VOGU-3710 file (C-alpha; in Angstrom, 3 decimals, decimal comma):
1> mtetegaati> 66,607/218,801/167,224  69,237/216,797/165,370  72,449/215,549/166,983  74,416/218,148/165,015  72,121/220,959/166,134  72,390/219,800/169,730  76,170/219,812/169,567  76,136/223,299/168,098  73,860/224,503/170,901  76,152/223,049/173,547
11> ssgggwlrdq> 79,182/224,606/171,858  77,469/227,996/171,686  76,442/227,805/175,339  79,966/226,803/176,312  81,329/229,817/174,487  78,924/232,083/176,347  79,994/230,630/179,697  83,663/230,972/178,746  83,138/234,624/177,863  81,318/235,290/181,136
21> vceglrdrii> 84,104/233,734/183,186  86,767/235,496/181,136  85,129/238,906/181,551  84,575/238,314/185,257  88,197/237,356/185,896  89,475/240,185/183,721  87,359/242,683/185,680  88,724/241,358/188,957  92,303/241,793/187,746  91,680/245,272/186,344
31> dgrlrpgdrl> 89,954/246,612/189,470  92,455/245,001/191,836  90,303/242,329/193,453  92,789/239,854/192,006  96,319/241,114/192,578  99,656/240,196/190,990  100,808/236,833/192,289  97,314/235,646/193,276  96,792/232,039/192,225  93,814/230,870/190,160
41> verdvaeefg> 92,622/227,340/190,909  90,227/225,921/188,311  88,039/224,203/190,893  87,638/227,347/193,003  86,914/229,573/189,997  84,360/227,062/188,685  82,566/227,042/192,040  82,576/230,838/192,246  80,995/231,233/188,787  78,738/228,174/189,054
51> vsrvpvreai> 80,144/226,487/185,948  82,151/223,405/185,064  85,922/223,508/184,731  85,804/223,521/180,916  84,811/227,196/180,416  87,188/228,144/183,248  90,055/226,395/181,484  89,177/228,155/178,226  88,915/231,551/179,939  92,299/231,067/181,600
61> rillgegflq> 93,806/230,233/178,208  92,464/233,506/176,789  93,767/235,569/179,724  97,169/233,909/179,419  97,219/235,037/175,790  96,215/238,581/176,774  99,052/238,742/179,286  96,899/239,032/182,411  97,938/235,624/183,746  101,195/233,701/183,925
71> alsprrivvr> 101,749/229,929/184,019  104,453/229,177/186,563  103,799/225,485/185,914  100,991/223,521/184,205  99,033/223,523/187,478  100,027/226,891/188,889  98,446/229,912/187,185  98,888/233,314/188,800  97,969/236,909/188,031  100,867/238,409/186,149
81> elsgqdvenl> 102,687/241,476/187,428  103,352/243,848/184,556  106,891/245,187/184,395  107,933/248,628/183,235  108,999/247,065/179,940  105,549/245,481/179,546  103,931/248,903/179,882  106,468/250,452/177,487  105,676/247,721/174,954  101,961/248,339/175,321
91> fdlrealevl> 102,381/252,052/174,664  104,615/251,296/171,668  101,760/249,285/170,186  99,289/252,041/170,987  101,446/254,597/169,186  101,720/252,382/166,129  98,052/251,388/165,935  95,866/254,003/167,608  97,445/256,941/165,786  96,607/255,205/162,510
101> aarraaerrt> 93,082/254,525/163,776  92,578/258,211/164,624  93,786/259,288/161,191  91,507/256,845/159,379  88,574/257,718/161,649  88,868/261,392/160,643  88,938/260,395/156,981  86,120/257,873/157,014  83,667/258,765/159,810  80,000/259,240/159,080
111> eaqleelral> 77,615/261,603/160,859  75,905/258,683/162,578  79,241/257,374/163,830  80,228/260,830/165,046  76,977/261,079/166,975  77,756/257,832/168,762  81,334/258,955/169,472  79,974/262,225/170,884  77,587/260,253/173,118  80,473/258,103/174,392
121> leearkvtls> 82,489/261,233/175,126  79,564/262,673/177,105  79,156/259,408/179,011  82,861/259,525/179,873  82,404/263,072/181,172  79,567/261,993/183,435  81,371/258,987/184,902  84,522/261,077/185,371  82,486/263,284/187,702  81,265/260,174/189,549
131> grpervsran> 84,768/259,441/190,818  84,453/255,675/190,274  87,652/254,420/188,593  86,165/251,212/187,203  83,390/253,134/185,415  85,848/255,749/184,148  88,142/253,077/182,699  85,249/251,347/180,922  83,904/254,588/179,461  87,264/255,749/178,163
141> aafhhhivel> 88,084/252,345/176,720  84,713/252,398/174,927  85,603/255,795/173,433  88,879/254,420/172,060  87,159/251,278/170,815  84,666/253,311/168,811  87,441/255,321/167,164  88,838/252,029/165,916  85,405/251,147/164,542  85,276/254,503/162,728
151> agndmlattl> 88,622/253,683/161,100  86,864/250,951/159,105  89,814/248,543/159,136  88,906/245,053/160,317  92,530/243,916/160,588  93,387/246,935/162,730  90,339/246,278/164,929  91,267/242,616/165,392  94,839/243,509/166,327  93,716/246,071/168,904
161> eslegrlrwl> 90,986/243,864/170,360  93,478/241,825/172,373  94,752/245,054/173,980  91,375/246,312/175,200  91,558/244,712/178,636  95,029/246,060/179,304  93,926/249,455/178,005  91,119/249,472/180,593  93,683/248,523/183,235  95,883/251,451/182,207
171> fqqiddpgsl> 92,974/253,895/182,333  92,242/252,743/185,863  95,761/253,739/186,956  95,285/257,357/185,874  94,978/259,725/188,849  93,673/262,719/186,838  90,700/261,486/184,776  89,583/265,067/184,110  92,706/265,743/182,025  92,219/262,429/180,261
181> waehrmlyea> 88,700/263,445/179,260  89,917/266,858/178,045  92,416/265,169/175,722  89,685/262,850/174,462  87,538/265,885/173,705  90,326/267,415/171,587  90,708/264,118/169,743  86,970/263,988/169,105  86,979/267,548/167,751  89,774/266,737/165,292
191> iaagdadaaa> 87,954/263,627/164,066  84,655/265,517/163,801  86,376/268,222/161,723  87,697/265,577/159,351  91,271/266,769/159,977  93,297/263,574/159,684  96,647/265,209/160,491  95,267/266,919/163,596  93,579/263,698/164,748  96,812/261,734/164,351
201> dcslrhirhy> 98,760/264,446/166,189  96,223/264,574/169,050  96,336/260,804/169,376  100,142/260,700/169,412  100,471/263,478/172,011  97,749/261,849/174,122  99,459/258,446/174,114  102,915/259,870/174,817  101,574/261,985/177,672  99,947/259,001/179,352
211> revalgllfd> 102,998/256,828/178,771  104,866/259,215/181,075  101,970/259,396/183,530  101,508/255,624/183,745  105,214/254,872/184,140  105,525/257,587/186,766  102,578/256,293/188,786  103,409/252,613/188,500  107,187/252,567/188,559  108,266/255,958/189,948
221> gt> 109,359/257,070/186,518  111,762/254,167/185,987
//
């Protein structure tokens, strides 16, 4: 192996470790094991994941960018507490982007893509019955993610990618996952029918409904 190849291997491995730490920390924030205000210390996180501080530092940088963490000072990183305005802003973005994704998905989907979307919807139904919030949030986020893939717009997908973690967090706050699944089923049916207007309308009503639900649950409607 050449020196260049060795460096590339190290870089690739470092990226894999960074992603593992990032996903692990994100999961802990989403499911509540790490709560708003909890401090993250690089040394402690590195020991917990069995890695050096470098991938931990990189993972923290990503989660700062995603809005899950907040830097109170260069050495004090804490889990960020989302405000009502933060949640409003997130739903504003969802209205702007996911409604477009639903419309384009109805226009551009293939039968193979629809089959996969149908399978994700069925998986969401099964985990909804399981009563495990973390599995429900993952399944529903995967359903939304695949709709974006069906839209066939790489720029739209890249823009929404940074929201996926917070979307999972929002799904985990929902106290009526059965209704959430029912709305997803209606959205799937509109996309499967190739009805772009109906898909966009379903998506908009779905997002606006859960804006009210999330704000009511998290902030008593304020």
